[in-house]
N, C-alpha and C positions, 0 to 999 in steps of 0.2 A: 488281497494276496494275487489276483490276478495283475493289478496295476503294478506290484512290485515285481513280477515277473516280467512283464513287458518292459519294464524302466530297465531293470538290472540286465536283461539279456538282448533284448532288441536294441537299445539305445546305448548301452553302456561297453565303451570301446574297451575299458579295462578289465571287463568280465573276463575270467578265465575258463577255458575250456571244461576244467574238474567241477567249477562253481557251477557253470550253465547245464552240465549233465545231470548233477546233483538237484538241481534246482527243477529241472524238467522233469526228473522221474518222481520227486514229491509231487509235483503238480498233476501229472499222468495218474498217480495213484489216488489222488483226491477224487480225479474225475473218473475212473473205474467204480469206487465207492459209490458214488453219486448214481451213477449209470446203473449199478446191480439195484439198489433201492428203488429207482424208477422203473427198473423191469419187472419189479414185482408187483408194482399196482398197474402199469398198463404196459404189457410185452410189446416187443419191436412188431410181431406180428400182427397184433393188433391193431397198432398204427398204422401197419402197411394194408391190413384188410379195408379199414375205412377209408372212403374215398378222400374226403377232406383231410384227413391226418397225413394220408400217401401222399397229397399234392405237397403239404408242407415240407414231407422229407425230401421230396424230389428238387423242390425249389430250393431249400437247404443246402443239399447235396452241389446244386449247381451254384448257388452263392458261395459256397465253399470253395470250390475249383477256381471262381474267378477273384477271390481274395489271395488264393495261393498264388496264382499268375500274376497279380499284381505286387505282391512282396517280393518274387523271384525278381521280377523287374526293377524295382525300387529299391531293393538291397544288394545290387551285383558288386558293389565294392567291399562287402562282408567277407571276412573268411569262409571257406566252406562249411565249417563245422558250425558256426554261428547263422549260418543260412539255414541249415538242415534242422536246428534247434528252434528257429523262428518259424519256420514252415510247421514243425510239428505242433508248437504252441497255438498256431493260430489254426491249424485243423481241428485239434482238442476243442479249443473255444467255439468254433463255428458249428462243429458237428453235435458238442453238448448242447448250444443252445435249440439246434433244430430239434435235437431230441426233448427238449424241455417243452418246446413249444408244440411237437407233434402229440406228444402226451396229454397237454391240456386239451387240443381240438379232441383227441380222442375220446377226452373225459367228458367234454361237451356234447359229442355224437350220442355215447352211451346213456347220457343223462335223458338226452331227448327221446331216444329210444323207450327208456322206462317211463318218459312221461305219457307215451303211447297208450301203454297199459294202465299205469296207476292213477292217470288225471284222465286222460282222453277215452280210455276204455275200450280200444281198439286191439283185442288180443290176437287176431290174426294178422294185423298189420306189424304188431310187435313182433310175432314169432318168425314172421316171414325177413325182418330186418335184423334181429339178434342173433338168428343161427351162426352168424358170422362171427359176433362177439365170443359164442360158447368154443368154436372152432379154433379161434386164436389162442386159447388159454393153454397155459402149459400143463401137462398132466400132472398130477399131484400137488398142484399147488392152490394156494387159499382162493386164488382168483377162480379156478376151474369150479371150486365148490360154490361160490356165490352166485357166477355166472349161470350153473346148472339151477340152482333155486330160482334165478329170475326166470329162466326159460321155462322151468314148471310151473311157476305162476301163470305164464300165459296160457301153457296148455290147460290148466286148471278153469282159468277164467273161460276159456273157448269150451267148457263142458268136459273136458278128458283128463278127469282127475285120475283115473288108471295109469294115463300117458305120463301123467305130472310125477306118480309115484316113482315109476321106471326112470325118469329123468333124473332124479337126484342122485349127488354122488356124496359118499361120506368120504369125510377128511382122512387122508392118508398119515401115517405114523411120520412121515417126513416132516410135518408141519409142526414147529415148536410149540408148547403150552406158553402160556395159556390160550393161544391163539386157537388152538385145535378144538379145546372145550367149547370155546364160543361158537366155532363152526358147527360143532355137533349139536348144541342147542339151536342153532338156527335150522339146522336140516330137519331135527326132530318135530320142531315147531311146524314147519311145513308138510311133514307126513301126517302130523294130527288134522292140521286144517284142510287137506285133500280129502280126508278120509270123512271127515265132518262134511264138506261139500258134496261128497258120494253118499250121504245119508247111510252110512257105515257105524252105527253107534258101539258095536262091541270093537271093531277094530280100530275104531278113535278113540276109545277108552283105554286100550294097551300103549297107544303112541301117546297118549296123553300122560300116563303114568310114567313112561321115559323122558318124555319131555320136561316133567315136573321135577324127574331126578336130575336131569342136565342143570336145571336151574339151580337148583340146591348145591351143586357139585360147584356151579360157579361161584357162589358167593364169598367165597375165601379169595379167589383171585380176581373176582369183576364185580365187586358188590353193586355197582352201578347198572350193568349191563343186567345182573341176576334182577334188580329190581324192576326194569322196564320189561323183562319177560314173565315176570310174574303177573303182569297184567293179562297177559295172554294166556297165563295158566288159569287165571280165574274165568277169563271170557270163554275159554274154550270148553271148561269144566260145565258153565251154564248151559253150552250149545249142546255138549253131549246129552244133557237132563233134557232139553228140549227135543231131542231126537228120540227120547223115551217117551215123551209126553208130560213132563214134569212143567210145572209152572216157573214162571220168571218174573222179575221186578222190570216192566217195560219203562218205567220212568227213570231207572239208574241205566237201561240200555239206551235209552234215547240220549242220555246226558253223557255216556261213553260215545255214541255216533257222532254227537257235536264236535267232541275233541279231538277226534282221530284226524289225522294230517290228510290223507290222500281218500279219492273218491271210491277207490277200490277197497279199501278198509271200511269206510262209512257203510258200504253195501253190504259186507261181510255181516254187520250189526243190524242193518236194516231186514235182511232176509232173516236173523234170529228175531226180530221183532214180527216178522209174519209167522214164524212159528209159534212164537210166544201167543200171539193173537189166538191163534188156531187151539193152543192147548186151554186158553182160557174160555173157549166156546164165544169167543167176539168177532162175528162174521164181519161186521162194519169195520172193526180195527185192522182185522186181516186185510180187508180190501183196501183199506187205506195205504198200508205198509205196503201192499202190494203195487197199488198204484203209484206210489213213490220210487218203488224199485224200477218198474218200468219206466217210468219218465226220467230216471236219474242212471240207467242201467247201460246206456249206450248199446255197443255191440257183445255185451256179455252173453253167454249162452243162456244163462237162468232168464235175463231179462227178455231175450226171444221167446224163451218157452212160454214165459207168462203173456207176452203179446198174443202167442198164437191161439191162447184159450179165449 
């Protein structure tokens, strides 16, 4: 499409003013729709707050000005209206490309921050860096909900499960279904997990019931997500039982720990194995799993607490 517009408007001397205006309007409409879609994923505010993506925006803006200046000089013989259309198209192409690259860089930066928490297990470094991502989200957006969940995970990993609960944001009615229901399940899952880490079995049980209800409600609109979250319902049900002193299948928990993708998630199950060994009156097993948690736990508050004993 872009190749057609450039050939038709910039180089075709027979292109009429009406044809050029109509084509330019259509092209601009396509660009606006694409930018709106990109804005939902990585808001401009986020791209501007992160240093690397901000530099991309600055460089792209400068490159756009240079490109426009070159076109003005090279197309001096064109009619004025054709020069204007050419400059508008060139500006849209350059700025859209800049926005795309800045979004990609912002995505890589956010992923690197999340790795600080989920893989490197450095919650305080994550909290320090991720605050800018949360502040850049548009209120009542899906991005604001997921960013709040990520930040709350950091507080929980740093030992402040109550602050984690306060950080969570429920999705607003402005978010359309079925996305809103999926976000509600995500938030409710986090509420349950933080209560479990806070050793609050009664509160965790209530949050787990709500989470299980969210998962069942998702089965009609998003069965794949519901199936994935059902594994968390089962796992958290076991965790609730462990907080009440009930036994658990340690072999099954070890298999679950092996399959989980991130170190943070694996250590959730490792802590459950500590509790399961305690419930089974197996001090050797409890000591073994506690040692594993200390070894792999990085700067997690629970790992630091075990080291101090």
